All heavy atoms as a GROMACS GRO file, in nm:
protein
  587
    1MET      N    1  -7.819  -2.391   3.245
    1MET     CA    2  -7.702  -2.441   3.174
    1MET      C    3  -7.700  -2.597   3.180
    1MET      O    4  -7.666  -2.647   3.086
    1MET     CB    5  -7.573  -2.377   3.229
    1MET     CG    6  -7.456  -2.406   3.154
    1MET     SD    7  -7.446  -2.316   2.996
    1MET     CE    8  -7.290  -2.364   2.935
    2LEU      N    9  -7.738  -2.648   3.287
    2LEU     CA   10  -7.731  -2.801   3.304
    2LEU      C   11  -7.820  -2.864   3.196
    2LEU      O   12  -7.783  -2.966   3.142
    2LEU     CB   13  -7.766  -2.839   3.435
    2LEU     CG   14  -7.766  -2.995   3.463
    2LEU    CD1   15  -7.637  -3.051   3.440
    2LEU    CD2   16  -7.812  -3.027   3.601
    3ALA      N   17  -7.943  -2.804   3.174
    3ALA     CA   18  -8.029  -2.863   3.074
    3ALA      C   19  -7.968  -2.856   2.939
    3ALA      O   20  -7.981  -2.951   2.860
    3ALA     CB   21  -8.163  -2.789   3.075
    4HIS      N   22  -7.900  -2.748   2.907
    4HIS     CA   23  -7.826  -2.744   2.780
    4HIS      C   24  -7.712  -2.851   2.770
    4HIS      O   25  -7.702  -2.917   2.668
    4HIS     CB   26  -7.765  -2.602   2.756
    4HIS     CG   27  -7.678  -2.594   2.632
    4HIS    ND1   28  -7.729  -2.598   2.507
    4HIS    CD2   29  -7.546  -2.583   2.619
    4HIS    CE1   30  -7.635  -2.593   2.412
    4HIS    NE2   31  -7.519  -2.586   2.485
    5SER      N   32  -7.647  -2.864   2.880
    5SER     CA   33  -7.533  -2.969   2.881
    5SER      C   34  -7.595  -3.108   2.868
    5SER      O   35  -7.538  -3.183   2.795
    5SER     CB   36  -7.457  -2.955   3.013
    5SER     OG   37  -7.382  -2.837   3.019
    6GLU      N   38  -7.704  -3.138   2.937
    6GLU     CA   39  -7.762  -3.265   2.929
    6GLU      C   40  -7.820  -3.293   2.789
    6GLU      O   41  -7.794  -3.402   2.733
    6GLU     CB   42  -7.878  -3.275   3.026
    6GLU     CG   43  -7.935  -3.417   3.044
    6GLU     CD   44  -8.024  -3.433   3.164
    6GLU    OE1   45  -8.030  -3.342   3.253
    6GLU    OE2   46  -8.100  -3.533   3.167
    7SER      N   47  -7.875  -3.194   2.723
    7SER     CA   48  -7.924  -3.207   2.588
    7SER      C   49  -7.810  -3.235   2.493
    7SER      O   50  -7.812  -3.319   2.404
    7SER     CB   51  -7.994  -3.076   2.548
    7SER     OG   52  -8.038  -3.082   2.413
    8PHE      N   53  -7.692  -3.167   2.510
    8PHE     CA   54  -7.575  -3.185   2.428
    8PHE      C   55  -7.516  -3.324   2.447
    8PHE      O   56  -7.487  -3.395   2.356
    8PHE     CB   57  -7.473  -3.082   2.462
    8PHE     CG   58  -7.339  -3.099   2.383
    8PHE    CD1   59  -7.336  -3.084   2.248
    8PHE    CD2   60  -7.224  -3.135   2.451
    8PHE    CE1   61  -7.216  -3.107   2.171
    8PHE    CE2   62  -7.103  -3.155   2.389
    8PHE     CZ   63  -7.103  -3.138   2.246
    9VAL      N   64  -7.507  -3.366   2.572
    9VAL     CA   65  -7.458  -3.509   2.602
    9VAL      C   66  -7.548  -3.606   2.533
    9VAL      O   67  -7.505  -3.699   2.485
    9VAL     CB   68  -7.447  -3.522   2.753
    9VAL    CG1   69  -7.414  -3.677   2.787
    9VAL    CG2   70  -7.334  -3.432   2.807
   10ASN      N   71  -7.678  -3.590   2.542
   10ASN     CA   72  -7.767  -3.682   2.480
   10ASN      C   73  -7.751  -3.687   2.331
   10ASN      O   74  -7.758  -3.797   2.267
   10ASN     CB   75  -7.920  -3.650   2.521
   10ASN     CG   76  -7.950  -3.678   2.661
   10ASN    OD1   77  -7.882  -3.755   2.728
   10ASN    ND2   78  -8.051  -3.615   2.712
   11GLN      N   79  -7.730  -3.572   2.270
   11GLN     CA   80  -7.697  -3.564   2.129
   11GLN      C   81  -7.571  -3.641   2.087
   11GLN      O   82  -7.572  -3.722   1.997
   11GLN     CB   83  -7.683  -3.417   2.092
   11GLN     CG   84  -7.647  -3.390   1.941
   11GLN     CD   85  -7.615  -3.255   1.911
   11GLN    OE1   86  -7.635  -3.161   1.989
   11GLN    NE2   87  -7.554  -3.225   1.799
   12VAL      N   88  -7.468  -3.628   2.170
   12VAL     CA   89  -7.341  -3.699   2.150
   12VAL      C   90  -7.365  -3.845   2.155
   12VAL      O   91  -7.322  -3.929   2.072
   12VAL     CB   92  -7.232  -3.648   2.243
   12VAL    CG1   93  -7.109  -3.738   2.216
   12VAL    CG2   94  -7.196  -3.506   2.217
   13HIS      N   95  -7.434  -3.885   2.268
   13HIS     CA   96  -7.461  -4.030   2.286
   13HIS      C   97  -7.546  -4.091   2.176
   13HIS      O   98  -7.512  -4.194   2.123
   13HIS     CB   99  -7.528  -4.046   2.425
   13HIS     CG  100  -7.533  -4.191   2.475
   13HIS    ND1  101  -7.650  -4.262   2.470
   13HIS    CD2  102  -7.439  -4.276   2.507
   13HIS    CE1  103  -7.634  -4.379   2.508
   13HIS    NE2  104  -7.507  -4.400   2.530
   14GLN      N  105  -7.648  -4.012   2.137
   14GLN     CA  106  -7.738  -4.069   2.030
   14GLN      C  107  -7.662  -4.077   1.902
   14GLN      O  108  -7.684  -4.168   1.823
   14GLN     CB  109  -7.857  -3.974   2.018
   14GLN     CG  110  -7.952  -4.008   1.900
   14GLN     CD  111  -8.014  -4.144   1.922
   14GLN    OE1  112  -8.034  -4.190   2.029
   14GLN    NE2  113  -8.029  -4.220   1.813
   15HIS      N  114  -7.571  -3.982   1.867
   15HIS     CA  115  -7.490  -3.985   1.748
   15HIS      C  116  -7.413  -4.120   1.740
   15HIS      O  117  -7.411  -4.192   1.639
   15HIS     CB  118  -7.397  -3.869   1.743
   15HIS     CG  119  -7.305  -3.867   1.620
   15HIS    ND1  120  -7.339  -3.805   1.501
   15HIS    CD2  121  -7.180  -3.924   1.604
   15HIS    CE1  122  -7.243  -3.830   1.412
   15HIS    NE2  123  -7.152  -3.899   1.466
   16LEU      N  124  -7.346  -4.148   1.852
   16LEU     CA  125  -7.269  -4.269   1.855
   16LEU      C  126  -7.353  -4.400   1.852
   16LEU      O  127  -7.326  -4.497   1.782
   16LEU     CB  128  -7.174  -4.273   1.974
   16LEU     CG  129  -7.073  -4.158   1.976
   16LEU    CD1  130  -7.007  -4.150   2.113
   16LEU    CD2  131  -6.966  -4.180   1.866
   17CYS      N  132  -7.458  -4.397   1.936
   17CYS     CA  133  -7.542  -4.516   1.953
   17CYS      C  134  -7.629  -4.544   1.825
   17CYS      O  135  -7.660  -4.662   1.797
   17CYS     CB  136  -7.634  -4.503   2.070
   17CYS     SG  137  -7.533  -4.520   2.220
   18SER      N  138  -7.661  -4.439   1.749
   18SER     CA  139  -7.732  -4.467   1.630
   18SER      C  140  -7.652  -4.547   1.524
   18SER      O  141  -7.700  -4.606   1.436
   18SER     CB  142  -7.772  -4.333   1.563
   18SER     OG  143  -7.668  -4.264   1.513
   19LYS      N  144  -7.518  -4.544   1.545
   19LYS     CA  145  -7.426  -4.622   1.463
   19LYS      C  146  -7.375  -4.748   1.528
   19LYS      O  147  -7.302  -4.820   1.468
   19LYS     CB  148  -7.311  -4.526   1.417
   19LYS     CG  149  -7.348  -4.407   1.342
   19LYS     CD  150  -7.240  -4.310   1.314
   19LYS     CE  151  -7.289  -4.183   1.248
   19LYS     NZ  152  -7.192  -4.121   1.171
   20GLY      N  153  -7.414  -4.766   1.651
   20GLY     CA  154  -7.363  -4.877   1.739
   20GLY      C  155  -7.215  -4.868   1.758
   20GLY      O  156  -7.147  -4.978   1.762
   21LEU      N  157  -7.163  -4.752   1.786
   21LEU     CA  158  -7.021  -4.732   1.795
   21LEU      C  159  -6.978  -4.683   1.941
   21LEU      O  160  -7.062  -4.624   2.009
   21LEU     CB  161  -6.970  -4.627   1.701
   21LEU     CG  162  -6.988  -4.668   1.548
   21LEU    CD1  163  -6.952  -4.546   1.462
   21LEU    CD2  164  -6.913  -4.787   1.514
   22PHE      N  165  -6.850  -4.696   1.964
   22PHE     CA  166  -6.790  -4.626   2.078
   22PHE      C  167  -6.704  -4.520   2.018
   22PHE      O  168  -6.620  -4.542   1.927
   22PHE     CB  169  -6.700  -4.728   2.165
   22PHE     CG  170  -6.781  -4.820   2.239
   22PHE    CD1  171  -6.813  -4.950   2.190
   22PHE    CD2  172  -6.835  -4.794   2.361
   22PHE    CE1  173  -6.885  -5.046   2.258
   22PHE    CE2  174  -6.912  -4.876   2.442
   22PHE     CZ  175  -6.934  -5.004   2.386
   23GLY      N  176  -6.713  -4.404   2.075
   23GLY     CA  177  -6.630  -4.289   2.032
   23GLY      C  178  -6.484  -4.298   2.085
   23GLY      O  179  -6.463  -4.356   2.193
   24ASP      N  180  -6.386  -4.244   2.012
   24ASP     CA  181  -6.258  -4.229   2.059
   24ASP      C  182  -6.244  -4.108   2.154
   24ASP      O  183  -6.298  -4.005   2.126
   24ASP     CB  184  -6.162  -4.206   1.943
   24ASP     CG  185  -6.169  -4.329   1.847
   24ASP    OD1  186  -6.177  -4.444   1.889
   24ASP    OD2  187  -6.166  -4.295   1.722
   25VAL      N  188  -6.183  -4.123   2.269
   25VAL     CA  189  -6.179  -4.013   2.366
   25VAL      C  190  -6.040  -3.974   2.389
   25VAL      O  191  -5.941  -4.053   2.403
   25VAL     CB  192  -6.236  -4.072   2.505
   25VAL    CG1  193  -6.231  -3.966   2.610
   25VAL    CG2  194  -6.383  -4.124   2.489
   26ALA      N  195  -6.024  -3.842   2.393
   26ALA     CA  196  -5.902  -3.776   2.430
   26ALA      C  197  -5.920  -3.671   2.535
   26ALA      O  198  -6.025  -3.610   2.538
   26ALA     CB  199  -5.829  -3.714   2.305
   27HIS      N  200  -5.828  -3.652   2.624
   27HIS     CA  201  -5.832  -3.549   2.730
   27HIS      C  202  -5.721  -3.448   2.704
   27HIS      O  203  -5.605  -3.483   2.713
   27HIS     CB  204  -5.816  -3.620   2.869
   27HIS     CG  205  -5.849  -3.538   2.982
   27HIS    ND1  206  -5.786  -3.542   3.098
   27HIS    CD2  207  -5.935  -3.427   2.994
   27HIS    CE1  208  -5.824  -3.456   3.190
   27HIS    NE2  209  -5.923  -3.388   3.122
   28TRP      N  210  -5.755  -3.330   2.668
   28TRP     CA  211  -5.666  -3.229   2.628
   28TRP      C  212  -5.657  -3.122   2.742
   28TRP      O  213  -5.761  -3.070   2.784
   28TRP     CB  214  -5.705  -3.162   2.500
   28TRP     CG  215  -5.693  -3.247   2.375
   28TRP    CD1  216  -5.635  -3.367   2.370
   28TRP    CD2  217  -5.757  -3.226   2.251
   28TRP    NE1  218  -5.650  -3.427   2.245
   28TRP    CE2  219  -5.721  -3.336   2.168
   28TRP    CE3  220  -5.821  -3.116   2.196
   28TRP    CZ2  221  -5.770  -3.338   2.039
   28TRP    CZ3  222  -5.858  -3.123   2.066
   28TRP    CH2  223  -5.837  -3.231   1.989
   29CYS      N  224  -5.544  -3.085   2.775
   29CYS     CA  225  -5.528  -2.975   2.876
   29CYS      C  226  -5.422  -2.880   2.832
   29CYS      O  227  -5.326  -2.913   2.771
   29CYS     CB  228  -5.476  -3.030   3.015
   29CYS     SG  229  -5.604  -3.130   3.097
   30GLU      N  230  -5.457  -2.748   2.856
   30GLU     CA  231  -5.359  -2.639   2.835
   30GLU      C  232  -5.274  -2.620   2.951
   30GLU      O  233  -5.309  -2.665   3.061
   30GLU     CB  234  -5.434  -2.518   2.792
   30GLU     CG  235  -5.508  -2.527   2.661
   30GLU     CD  236  -5.578  -2.396   2.618
   30GLU    OE1  237  -5.561  -2.301   2.700
   30GLU    OE2  238  -5.642  -2.392   2.515
   31MET      N  239  -5.172  -2.537   2.941
   31MET     CA  240  -5.085  -2.508   3.055
   31MET      C  241  -5.152  -2.446   3.166
   31MET      O  242  -5.115  -2.475   3.284
   31MET     CB  243  -4.959  -2.425   3.007
   31MET     CG  244  -4.869  -2.502   2.921
   31MET     SD  245  -4.724  -2.401   2.867
   31MET     CE  246  -4.644  -2.364   3.023
   32ARG      N  247  -5.252  -2.368   3.145
   32ARG     CA  248  -5.319  -2.306   3.253
   32ARG      C  249  -5.427  -2.401   3.324
   32ARG      O  250  -5.514  -2.358   3.389
   32ARG     CB  251  -5.390  -2.182   3.208
   32ARG     CG  252  -5.490  -2.200   3.106
   32ARG     CD  253  -5.555  -2.061   3.062
   32ARG     NE  254  -5.666  -2.093   2.980
   32ARG     CZ  255  -5.684  -2.039   2.857
   32ARG    NH1  256  -5.590  -1.952   2.806
   32ARG    NH2  257  -5.788  -2.066   2.783
   33ASN      N  258  -5.416  -2.531   3.293
   33ASN     CA  259  -5.505  -2.633   3.346
   33ASN      C  260  -5.645  -2.624   3.297
   33ASN      O  261  -5.739  -2.656   3.370
   33ASN     CB  262  -5.492  -2.639   3.500
   33ASN     CG  263  -5.489  -2.774   3.548
   33ASN    OD1  264  -5.469  -2.870   3.471
   33ASN    ND2  265  -5.514  -2.800   3.676
   34ASP      N  266  -5.663  -2.575   3.180
   34ASP     CA  267  -5.794  -2.563   3.111
   34ASP      C  268  -5.811  -2.683   3.036
   34ASP      O  269  -5.749  -2.700   2.925
   34ASP     CB  270  -5.798  -2.434   3.032
   34ASP     CG  271  -5.941  -2.409   2.974
   34ASP    OD1  272  -6.041  -2.466   3.029
   34ASP    OD2  273  -5.944  -2.328   2.872
   35CYS      N  274  -5.893  -2.778   3.085
   35CYS     CA  275  -5.902  -2.903   3.021
   35CYS      C  276  -6.033  -2.935   2.952
   35CYS      O  277  -6.140  -2.876   2.995
   35CYS     CB  278  -5.880  -3.021   3.125
   35CYS     SG  279  -5.725  -3.012   3.199
   36VAL      N  280  -6.037  -3.019   2.854
   36VAL     CA  281  -6.153  -3.058   2.781
   36VAL      C  282  -6.142  -3.206   2.736
   36VAL      O  283  -6.033  -3.254   2.707
   36VAL     CB  284  -6.184  -2.959   2.658
   36VAL    CG1  285  -6.072  -2.977   2.554
   36VAL    CG2  286  -6.316  -2.981   2.597
   37TRP      N  287  -6.259  -3.270   2.737
   37TRP     CA  288  -6.260  -3.406   2.679
   37TRP      C  289  -6.308  -3.393   2.531
   37TRP      O  290  -6.409  -3.330   2.512
   37TRP     CB  291  -6.359  -3.494   2.763
   37TRP     CG  292  -6.308  -3.518   2.905
   37TRP    CD1  293  -6.342  -3.442   3.009
   37TRP    CD2  294  -6.232  -3.626   2.948
   37TRP    NE1  295  -6.282  -3.498   3.120
   37TRP    CE2  296  -6.210  -3.611   3.088
   37TRP    CE3  297  -6.172  -3.727   2.883
   37TRP    CZ2  298  -6.134  -3.694   3.164
   37TRP    CZ3  299  -6.090  -3.814   2.960
   37TRP    CH2  300  -6.076  -3.800   3.094
   38VAL      N  301  -6.251  -3.462   2.441
   38VAL     CA  302  -6.285  -3.470   2.305
   38VAL      C  303  -6.324  -3.603   2.265
   38VAL      O  304  -6.248  -3.701   2.284
   38VAL     CB  305  -6.171  -3.408   2.216
   38VAL    CG1  306  -6.211  -3.416   2.068
   38VAL    CG2  307  -6.137  -3.266   2.254
   39VAL      N  308  -6.445  -3.619   2.214
   39VAL     CA  309  -6.495  -3.746   2.170
   39VAL      C  310  -6.502  -3.737   2.014
   39VAL      O  311  -6.567  -3.644   1.958
   39VAL     CB  312  -6.635  -3.779   2.229
   39VAL    CG1  313  -6.686  -3.909   2.175
   39VAL    CG2  314  -6.628  -3.780   2.385
   40LYS      N  315  -6.451  -3.837   1.948
   40LYS     CA  316  -6.452  -3.836   1.802
   40LYS      C  317  -6.519  -3.965   1.757
   40LYS      O  318  -6.498  -4.078   1.801
   40LYS     CB  319  -6.302  -3.838   1.751
   40LYS     CG  320  -6.292  -3.843   1.597
   40LYS     CD  321  -6.158  -3.838   1.554
   40LYS     CE  322  -6.147  -3.838   1.401
   40LYS     NZ  323  -6.008  -3.835   1.354
   41CYS      N  324  -6.611  -3.936   1.665
   41CYS     CA  325  -6.688  -4.056   1.605
   41CYS      C  326  -6.591  -4.127   1.506
   41CYS      O  327  -6.544  -4.061   1.408
   41CYS     CB  328  -6.810  -4.001   1.528
   41CYS     SG  329  -6.900  -4.138   1.442
   42PRO      N  330  -6.564  -4.262   1.527
   42PRO     CA  331  -6.473  -4.325   1.437
   42PRO      C  332  -6.526  -4.350   1.297
   42PRO      O  333  -6.447  -4.372   1.207
   42PRO     CB  334  -6.449  -4.460   1.505
   42PRO     CG  335  -6.569  -4.478   1.594
   42PRO     CD  336  -6.624  -4.341   1.634
   43GLU      N  337  -6.656  -4.337   1.276
   43GLU     CA  338  -6.706  -4.349   1.139
   43GLU      C  339  -6.706  -4.225   1.052
   43GLU      O  340  -6.654  -4.226   0.941
   43GLU     CB  341  -6.858  -4.399   1.151
   43GLU     CG  342  -6.916  -4.431   1.011
   43GLU     CD  343  -7.058  -4.484   1.025
   43GLU    OE1  344  -7.149  -4.402   1.023
   43GLU    OE2  345  -7.072  -4.602   1.031
   44CYS      N  346  -6.756  -4.116   1.112
   44CYS     CA  347  -6.766  -3.994   1.026
   44CYS      C  348  -6.663  -3.887   1.063
   44CYS      O  349  -6.644  -3.787   0.989
   44CYS     CB  350  -6.908  -3.932   1.034
   44CYS     SG  351  -6.940  -3.863   1.195
   45GLY      N  352  -6.591  -3.908   1.173
   45GLY     CA  353  -6.488  -3.808   1.216
   45GLY      C  354  -6.536  -3.693   1.295
   45GLY      O  355  -6.453  -3.602   1.328
   46GLU      N  356  -6.671  -3.680   1.310
   46GLU     CA  357  -6.723  -3.563   1.389
   46GLU      C  358  -6.664  -3.559   1.531
   46GLU      O  359  -6.654  -3.666   1.588
   46GLU     CB  360  -6.877  -3.563   1.389
   46GLU     CG  361  -6.930  -3.438   1.447
   46GLU     CD  362  -7.080  -3.422   1.428
   46GLU    OE1  363  -7.140  -3.506   1.349
   46GLU    OE2  364  -7.136  -3.331   1.486
   47THR      N  365  -6.629  -3.443   1.573
   47THR     CA  366  -6.573  -3.433   1.707
   47THR      C  367  -6.665  -3.352   1.802
   47THR      O  368  -6.737  -3.262   1.755
   47THR     CB  369  -6.436  -3.372   1.716
   47THR    OG1  370  -6.436  -3.240   1.655
   47THR    CG2  371  -6.335  -3.456   1.635
   48PHE      N  372  -6.668  -3.390   1.927
   48PHE     CA  373  -6.744  -3.314   2.028
   48PHE      C  374  -6.659  -3.281   2.147
   48PHE      O  375  -6.589  -3.368   2.200
   48PHE     CB  376  -6.860  -3.408   2.076
   48PHE     CG  377  -6.948  -3.464   1.970
   48PHE    CD1  378  -6.917  -3.587   1.910
   48PHE    CD2  379  -7.065  -3.395   1.915
   48PHE    CE1  380  -6.999  -3.640   1.806
   48PHE    CE2  381  -7.142  -3.447   1.820
   48PHE     CZ  382  -7.100  -3.572   1.764
   49ALA      N  383  -6.657  -3.157   2.190
   49ALA     CA  384  -6.581  -3.117   2.308
   49ALA      C  385  -6.662  -3.101   2.423
   49ALA      O  386  -6.772  -3.040   2.423
   49ALA     CB  387  -6.518  -2.984   2.275
   50LEU      N  388  -6.630  -3.174   2.531
   50LEU     CA  389  -6.709  -3.178   2.653
   50LEU      C  390  -6.624  -3.126   2.776
   50LEU      O  391  -6.503  -3.160   2.778
   50LEU     CB  392  -6.755  -3.324   2.681
   50LEU     CG  393  -6.851  -3.385   2.583
   50LEU    CD1  394  -6.769  -3.468   2.476
   50LEU    CD2  395  -6.944  -3.474   2.648
   51ASP      N  396  -6.693  -3.065   2.873
   51ASP     CA  397  -6.631  -3.027   2.992
   51ASP      C  398  -6.634  -3.157   3.086
   51ASP      O  399  -6.692  -3.257   3.051
   51ASP     CB  400  -6.681  -2.899   3.051
   51ASP     CG  401  -6.831  -2.919   3.098
   51ASP    OD1  402  -6.883  -3.033   3.125
   51ASP    OD2  403  -6.902  -2.813   3.109
   52GLU      N  404  -6.572  -3.141   3.201
   52GLU     CA  405  -6.570  -3.250   3.297
   52GLU      C  406  -6.711  -3.308   3.328
   52GLU      O  407  -6.730  -3.428   3.335
   52GLU     CB  408  -6.498  -3.208   3.422
   52GLU     CG  409  -6.472  -3.320   3.517
   52GLU     CD  410  -6.355  -3.415   3.474
   52GLU    OE1  411  -6.271  -3.368   3.406
   52GLU    OE2  412  -6.364  -3.534   3.517
   53GLU      N  413  -6.800  -3.222   3.357
   53GLU     CA  414  -6.938  -3.257   3.397
   53GLU      C  415  -7.008  -3.333   3.283
   53GLU      O  416  -7.079  -3.430   3.299
   53GLU     CB  417  -7.021  -3.133   3.441
   53GLU     CG  418  -7.153  -3.161   3.494
   53GLU     CD  419  -7.228  -3.040   3.539
   53GLU    OE1  420  -7.176  -2.979   3.631
   53GLU    OE2  421  -7.332  -3.005   3.480
   54GLU      N  422  -6.996  -3.274   3.165
   54GLU     CA  423  -7.058  -3.344   3.042
   54GLU      C  424  -6.994  -3.477   3.020
   54GLU      O  425  -7.061  -3.568   2.985
   54GLU     CB  426  -7.037  -3.247   2.922
   54GLU     CG  427  -7.117  -3.123   2.931
   54GLU     CD  428  -7.080  -3.022   2.827
   54GLU    OE1  429  -6.961  -3.017   2.774
   54GLU    OE2  430  -7.171  -2.936   2.787
   55TYR      N  431  -6.862  -3.489   3.033
   55TYR     CA  432  -6.793  -3.613   3.016
   55TYR      C  433  -6.842  -3.724   3.112
   55TYR      O  434  -6.878  -3.831   3.076
   55TYR     CB  435  -6.641  -3.601   3.035
   55TYR     CG  436  -6.570  -3.728   3.040
   55TYR    CD1  437  -6.545  -3.800   2.923
   55TYR    CD2  438  -6.527  -3.784   3.159
   55TYR    CE1  439  -6.484  -3.925   2.926
   55TYR    CE2  440  -6.462  -3.905   3.161
   55TYR     CZ  441  -6.436  -3.975   3.043
   55TYR     OH  442  -6.378  -4.097   3.052
   56GLU      N  443  -6.853  -3.687   3.244
   56GLU     CA  444  -6.914  -3.775   3.345
   56GLU      C  445  -7.048  -3.824   3.314
   56GLU      O  446  -7.088  -3.938   3.321
   56GLU     CB  447  -6.902  -3.712   3.479
   56GLU     CG  448  -6.759  -3.694   3.537
   56GLU     CD  449  -6.686  -3.824   3.550
   56GLU    OE1  450  -6.750  -3.924   3.586
   56GLU    OE2  451  -6.564  -3.822   3.526
   57LEU      N  452  -7.137  -3.725   3.264
   57LEU     CA  453  -7.271  -3.763   3.221
   57LEU      C  454  -7.269  -3.859   3.095
   57LEU      O  455  -7.350  -3.956   3.093
   57LEU     CB  456  -7.354  -3.633   3.190
   57LEU     CG  457  -7.495  -3.648   3.164
   57LEU    CD1  458  -7.575  -3.722   3.281
   57LEU    CD2  459  -7.566  -3.509   3.139
   58LEU      N  460  -7.177  -3.835   3.008
   58LEU     CA  461  -7.169  -3.928   2.893
   58LEU      C  462  -7.127  -4.066   2.931
   58LEU      O  463  -7.176  -4.167   2.881
   58LEU     CB  464  -7.076  -3.867   2.785
   58LEU     CG  465  -7.067  -3.943   2.657
   58LEU    CD1  466  -7.206  -3.965   2.592
   58LEU    CD2  467  -6.977  -3.870   2.552
   59VAL      N  468  -7.033  -4.071   3.026
   59VAL     CA  469  -6.997  -4.208   3.083
   59VAL      C  470  -7.112  -4.271   3.143
   59VAL      O  471  -7.138  -4.392   3.119
   59VAL     CB  472  -6.881  -4.190   3.186
   59VAL    CG1  473  -6.858  -4.313   3.254
   59VAL    CG2  474  -6.753  -4.139   3.124
   60GLN      N  475  -7.196  -4.198   3.217
   60GLN     CA  476  -7.311  -4.243   3.284
   60GLN      C  477  -7.414  -4.299   3.177
   60GLN      O  478  -7.471  -4.408   3.193
   60GLN     CB  479  -7.378  -4.140   3.378
   60GLN     CG  480  -7.501  -4.191   3.444
   60GLN     CD  481  -7.563  -4.077   3.521
   60GLN    OE1  482  -7.502  -3.976   3.564
   60GLN    NE2  483  -7.694  -4.096   3.552
   61ARG      N  484  -7.442  -4.224   3.075
   61ARG     CA  485  -7.533  -4.253   2.969
   61ARG      C  486  -7.487  -4.384   2.903
   61ARG      O  487  -7.565  -4.473   2.866
   61ARG     CB  488  -7.547  -4.146   2.864
   61ARG     CG  489  -7.619  -4.021   2.915
   61ARG     CD  490  -7.766  -4.037   2.916
   61ARG     NE  491  -7.834  -3.912   2.945
   61ARG     CZ  492  -7.861  -3.869   3.074
   61ARG    NH1  493  -7.828  -3.940   3.177
   61ARG    NH2  494  -7.919  -3.756   3.093
   62SER      N  495  -7.360  -4.391   2.872
   62SER     CA  496  -7.296  -4.512   2.805
   62SER      C  497  -7.323  -4.627   2.894
   62SER      O  498  -7.362  -4.739   2.847
   62SER     CB  499  -7.157  -4.489   2.769
   62SER     OG  500  -7.139  -4.374   2.690
   63HIS      N  501  -7.299  -4.621   3.021
   63HIS     CA  502  -7.315  -4.732   3.114
   63HIS      C  503  -7.461  -4.775   3.120
   63HIS      O  504  -7.497  -4.898   3.121
   63HIS     CB  505  -7.261  -4.698   3.253
   63HIS     CG  506  -7.270  -4.812   3.350
   63HIS    ND1  507  -7.195  -4.927   3.333
   63HIS    CD2  508  -7.349  -4.827   3.457
   63HIS    CE1  509  -7.223  -5.009   3.438
   63HIS    NE2  510  -7.318  -4.947   3.513
   64GLU      N  511  -7.554  -4.682   3.128
   64GLU     CA  512  -7.696  -4.700   3.132
   64GLU      C  513  -7.745  -4.781   3.004
   64GLU      O  514  -7.842  -4.852   3.002
   64GLU     CB  515  -7.773  -4.569   3.144
   64GLU     CG  516  -7.764  -4.511   3.290
   64GLU     CD  517  -7.822  -4.375   3.296
   64GLU    OE1  518  -7.862  -4.316   3.194
   64GLU    OE2  519  -7.818  -4.319   3.411
   65ALA      N  520  -7.677  -4.753   2.895
   65ALA     CA  521  -7.710  -4.822   2.768
   65ALA      C  522  -7.652  -4.967   2.761
   65ALA      O  523  -7.660  -5.037   2.664
   65ALA     CB  524  -7.655  -4.742   2.650
   66GLY      N  525  -7.595  -5.017   2.875
   66GLY     CA  526  -7.548  -5.145   2.874
   66GLY      C  527  -7.406  -5.158   2.820
   66GLY      O  528  -7.369  -5.269   2.783
   67ASP      N  529  -7.333  -5.052   2.815
   67ASP     CA  530  -7.200  -5.044   2.759
   67ASP      C  531  -7.193  -5.106   2.616
   67ASP      O  532  -7.105  -5.167   2.586
   67ASP     CB  533  -7.107  -5.114   2.855
   67ASP     CG  534  -7.092  -5.053   2.992
   67ASP    OD1  535  -7.093  -4.926   2.988
   67ASP    OD2  536  -7.076  -5.123   3.089
   68ALA      N  537  -7.307  -5.076   2.546
   68ALA     CA  538  -7.312  -5.123   2.405
   68ALA      C  539  -7.265  -5.021   2.304
   68ALA      O  540  -7.243  -5.058   2.185
   68ALA     CB  541  -7.460  -5.166   2.371
   69CYS      N  542  -7.264  -4.887   2.347
   69CYS     CA  543  -7.229  -4.786   2.258
   69CYS      C  544  -7.201  -4.663   2.346
   69CYS      O  545  -7.225  -4.663   2.460
   69CYS     CB  546  -7.337  -4.760   2.154
   69CYS     SG  547  -7.497  -4.712   2.232
   70GLY      N  548  -7.148  -4.559   2.278
   70GLY     CA  549  -7.115  -4.432   2.357
   70GLY      C  550  -6.971  -4.420   2.368
   70GLY      O  551  -6.895  -4.400   2.275
   71ILE      N  552  -6.914  -4.422   2.493
   71ILE     CA  553  -6.777  -4.417   2.519
   71ILE      C  554  -6.739  -4.515   2.627
   71ILE      O  555  -6.826  -4.551   2.713
   71ILE     CB  556  -6.728  -4.275   2.559
   71ILE    CG1  557  -6.796  -4.226   2.691
   71ILE    CG2  558  -6.754  -4.178   2.444
   71ILE    CD1  559  -6.731  -4.099   2.750
   72VAL      N  560  -6.619  -4.555   2.628
   72VAL     CA  561  -6.564  -4.629   2.743
   72VAL      C  562  -6.482  -4.536   2.821
   72VAL      O  563  -6.402  -4.451   2.777
   72VAL     CB  564  -6.465  -4.745   2.684
   72VAL    CG1  565  -6.400  -4.813   2.799
   72VAL    CG2  566  -6.545  -4.838   2.597
   73PRO      N  567  -6.498  -4.531   2.959
   73PRO     CA  568  -6.432  -4.434   3.041
   73PRO      C  569  -6.281  -4.441   3.020
   73PRO      O  570  -6.217  -4.549   3.011
   73PRO     CB  571  -6.474  -4.476   3.184
   73PRO     CG  572  -6.596  -4.554   3.169
   73PRO     CD  573  -6.589  -4.619   3.032
   74SER      N  574  -6.220  -4.326   3.012
   74SER     CA  575  -6.074  -4.314   3.002
   74SER      C  576  -6.024  -4.285   3.139
   74SER      O  577  -6.073  -4.205   3.215
   74SER     CB  578  -6.042  -4.203   2.903
   74SER     OG  579  -5.904  -4.179   2.898
   75ASP      N  580  -5.921  -4.360   3.185
   75ASP     CA  581  -5.858  -4.343   3.312
   75ASP      C  582  -5.779  -4.224   3.322
   75ASP      O  583  -5.723  -4.155   3.247
   75ASP     CB  584  -5.773  -4.462   3.351
   75ASP     CG  585  -5.867  -4.581   3.367
   75ASP    OD1  586  -5.979  -4.570   3.401
   75ASP    OD2  587  -5.810  -4.697   3.342
   0.00000   0.00000   0.00000
């Protein structure tokens, strides 16, 4: 499953970086504490839902890219 998650995170990061953009990030939680991170491309509006592990990996990928694209960590 991790390989699938890593592939998905790379796809999200590539989508944003191919446009030189930072995605808009929202953290959504339901009452039962079921949470998801949602990244939205500000250019085309495509959204990507990530779990906590995928979100952390996307933050790492963005940082490795020199914080030039991807996402900015949300506190």
